[in-house]
Structure formats: C-alpha cells, structure tokens
N, C-alpha and C positions, 0 to 999 in steps of 0.2 A: 711491297718494298719499292721505293723510288730508285729505279735503276739509273737515272740520269744524274743524281746528286749524291754520290757515294764518296766516302773518304776513309783513309786509314792513317794511323799514326806510325811513323817510321821510328827506327831505333834512336835516331838523333833528336827525336821530339817533333820533327816537322810533320805537317799534315800534307798528305798527297790526295788530291781529289781525282775522281775518275767517274766514267759513265760506262754503261753497258747497253748495247743495241743488238738487235737480231734475235736469234733463238737462244734462250737462256740455257738450254742443255745441248747446244750445238758445239761444233769444233771451235776451239778458241783461236782468235786472231787479235794480236795486240796492234792497235792503230796509233801511230805517232803523228800528231797533228803538225801542220805547217806553221808559217809565220806571217803576220801575227794572227794566231788562231787559237783554238781551244778544242776540247773534246766534242763540242757541238758540231764540228765539221764532219764527224762520223755519223751524225744523225740521219743524213740523207741516204745512208745505206741500210737503214733499219728494215725496210720492207724486203729489199733484195737479200739481206742476210738471213731474214726469217725463211724465205723461200729456199735458200741454199743451205739452211741448217748450220749457220755460222754464228758464233757468239763473239761479237766485237767488244773488246775491252779497250777503252780509250782514256788513258791517263793524261792529266794536264801537267806540263812541265813546271818546275819551281818558278813562282811569281806570276803564273797564269791562272785565271779563274780562281779556284779556292786552294790551290797548292801553294804552300808557304814558300817565300823567297829563300833561296839558298846562296848566301854570299860566298864568293870564291869557288863556286862549282866549276867543273870542267865537263866536256862532252863525255868523258869516261866515267863520270859519277852517275850519269843517267842509267846505265844498265843495272846498277845496284838498286835503284828505285823500281825499275821494271821487275827485277827478281823478287823484291820484297812484296810487290803486288801479286805476282804470280804465286808466290808461296802462301800469301794470305787467301788466295782463291783456290788453293790446292791444285794448281795447274803445273805439271812437271815439265812438259814439252810443248812448245808453241812456236808459231811463226810471228814475225814482226813485219809491219808494213809502214814505212815512213814516207809520207807524201810531202813534196816540196821542202819546206824548212825542217820537216821531220826526217828527211833523207840522211843528214849527217848523224842523227841519233840512231837510226836503224843501222848505219854502218858501224857506229860505236858498239851497239849490241852484238852485231855479227862478229866483231873483233874480240870483244871481251867475254861473252858468255856463249860460245859456240856449243858447249855441252848441253845447254838448255833449249837451244833454238832448233827447229826443224828446217826452217828456211828464213831468208831475209828478203824483203821486197823493197827496193828503192824506186819509188814512183815519182817521176819528174823531180827527183831529189836535187837539192842544192849541192854543188860540189865545193871543194875548198877554194874559196874565191881569190886566194892569194897566189894560186898556181898560174903561171903565164898561159894565156890562151883559153882558160876555162870560161871566161866571160864573153867570148866571141859569140855573137848572135843574140846577146841580151838587148832589151830595149834600152835606149840611150840613158833614160832616167835611172833605171835600175843599175845599169853599168856604172854610172857616176856614183850611185850610192855605195855599191859594193867596193868601189875603189877608195872610198873615204870614210866608211863606217868605223875604221880602226881609231879615228879621232873621237875622243869622248864627247866633245861638244856636238859634233855632227851626229853622232850616234844617238845622243839624247834628244836632239831636235827631230831626227827622223822618227824615233819611236813615239814622241809626243805628237808629231804630225799625223801619224797613223792612228793615234788615239782619237784625234779630231775627226779623221775619216771614218773611223769605226762608229763614232757617236752621231755624226751629222752627214756623212757621205751619201747615204741613201736618200736623205731629204733634199739634197741639191743635185742628185743625179750623177755623182762622180764615181760610184762603185764600179760602173762598167769599164772604167779605165784601169782597173786593177789587173785586167787580162788583155794586154794589147794585141795578141795574135788574132787574126781575122776569124779563124775557126772558133776561138774561145769567145769572142764577142757574140757570135751566133748562138752558141750554147747558152751563154749568160742571158741573152735577150729572150730566148725561147723557153727556158726552164725556170719557172718561178721558185721552185724548191732550191735551186742553186743560188738564186738572188737572195732569197730570204735567209738561207743557211749561211751565206757569206756575211750578211749583215749581223746575224745573231752571234756567230762564232767569233767574229772580230770584237764585238762588244764585250763578250764574256772574257776574251783574252785580256782585256784591260780592266777587269773588275777591281783589281788592286792598284790600278794606275799603270804607268809606262815603264817602271823599273825592271820588271821581268822581261818584257819584250826587248828592251834596250840591252839587257845582259846577253840575250840570245845573239844579237847582232855582234857583240864583242866576241863571242865564241866562234861564230861562223867565219869571222875575218881574221882570226888569230890562228897560229898553228894548232892543229887539232889534238896533238899529243899521241897520235898513233898513225901507223902507215897502213893504208887500205890494202896494200899488196900482201899484208900478213893475215888478211881475213881468210878463214877456212870454212865458214858457214856457206852453204849453197846459196848463192845470191842471184836474184832476178832483177833486172833493170828494165824499166818501162819509160819511154820518152816519146814526145811528139816532135816531128822534124821541124815544125814551125814555132815551137815554144820560145817566147821571148822573156818569160819569167825565169825558167831554169832551162837555158838553151841546150841543144843536143850536145854541144861541146862538153857539158858537164857529164852527160851520160857516157860519152866517149872516153872521158878521163877514167871514170869508174871501170868501164869495160876493158880498158887497156891495162888496168892495174889489179883488179880483183881476180884471183885465179878461178877458172872454171865457171865463170858467170854466164848467164843467159841474157842477152841484150835484145829487147824488142823495141822497134821503132815504128811509130804510126805515121805514115807519110801524110803531109798536109794538115796535121793536127797539132794542137798546142798543149797548154798546161792542164786543160780540163779533161785529158784522157783518163784521169782518175775517176771521172764521172761517166764518160761515154764508153769506157771499156772496163768498168768496175767488175762485171761478172767474170770476164776472162782473167782479170788480175786475181780476184778472190779464188777462183778455181785453181789457178796455178799455185798459189801460196798455201792453200788449205788441203789440197788433195795429197 
C-alpha cells in the first residue's frame, strides 16, 4: 500500500487526501500541516516516528494537495474531517499536533471534539492575527501580510506569490528567507532534509493552484468562530523565543486563555523547534 498517497470520500462527496508516516502499528498522532504546506511536511519525521513507535496521520486541508476544495468552510468544519478520517482508520482516541498554520486547526479540534482527543499540541502555532498585540515580534514582511490579508485582492496576490516561491524559489535561492530567525537559518542551512522537505511540501500544497492556500489566509485573519478560553482538551504549547514567523506573543495569547495548558518556550530558538525538538514534542503528546 502507498502510505503517502491515500484518500477517502467524505459524506458530502469531497475527497480528503492524507498520508501516513512512522510505525504503521504505532500509537496514532494526527499531524496538521502549516501554511502553505501539505502532508509532505510530516515526512521528515518518518524515521523518528518509527523509532518511537508512533503512527503519524497527516491529512491535507481542503484545496491542498489532493483534498477537494470546500467553499464556505470555517475553522470549525475541519474537526469533522479529522473525525471522518479517524473513524475510517478505526482510531477512537488520538492526539493532534498543529504546526505553524496548523495551530488554529489544532485549537479548533481541541474546542470541538474534546471527547475524541487525548491531547492537543500547538507547535509554533499561528494565533488569531486580528487580536491586538499578537503580531508583536513578527518579521516586518509577515506582519504587513497578516495586517492586510483580509483584503481579497492582497490575499489572492500573496497566495499566488507563494505559489511562485514554491515552484521556483529553490532554484533562485530564496527559500532560506522563509525562516528569518537566525537560529532557523542555521538549521535550514545545515539540514538538507529540511530544505528538500520545505520545497516539496510547498509544491504539493499548490497542486490544485492557489485557491486553497488563499482561503486559509481568509480564515486565519477573520474571527475564528470560537473562543479558545472554552477549550477543555489538555493543550501543550511549544514556541521559540526568537521566532519571527509565529512570534512568542502568539504563544502567550494561547497560554493566557486556554485553561490548564502547558507552555514550553525554547530560548534563542525560532520556528524550526518543530524539527530540533521533535522527539520531546512527540513524547509529550503521545505518552
């Protein structure tokens, strides 16, 4: 069986694409990819997950890779897709791990389906960008984007620009600028798997074009439709103090609002703690 190119048909007729990595009979962990990314971003954990006996299930959001676009969707529609996949795989209880742009989707799952989740991990997760102060510490270009993505024309342009970066960025050497923090640039330069994985997962995110990624930007920058202070799932937060993609201000927002959370900060590190501290994060969420 091709574990990287799987799909199921949902009740509304949409196709949901997903991949599996790690130990096929290990403990399940649902991995929610970032932006603009795809299930391929979980591939870098394959060897580690095998060693730790973890079965990573990585679904693609609507409009990404082979998952059908879902017009009019909200953040709170996503947990239903996750449940459909879990039921298809006969998995009753499981943790979710949302990285970067997957953070809001992990929060939505923690809010909506607490009876099915064992834990929720928000790893360098994007916060609600419309909340005052949440963008503090962002790289200037990213901050400008999050402040303007609610405009449809700018949102479409940004998504299309990232499509060009996904297809041609590695050829002209600009992928390194995706991670502005100094510690991230060191990791990116030293780890070929991270470089290759970034290129591939971005390309696959745009397999259907830029419509899906653009819609994600709309959801991130609009009211989310739920209050994170009502989350009752045990939630773990992981952030780097020097992250300029998802600054620590976002982690502090979650930490000050989600009851009973555990907030871990890695001093001097950035967005790629999802790579450098993957073993610790996995152990926390799966044990």
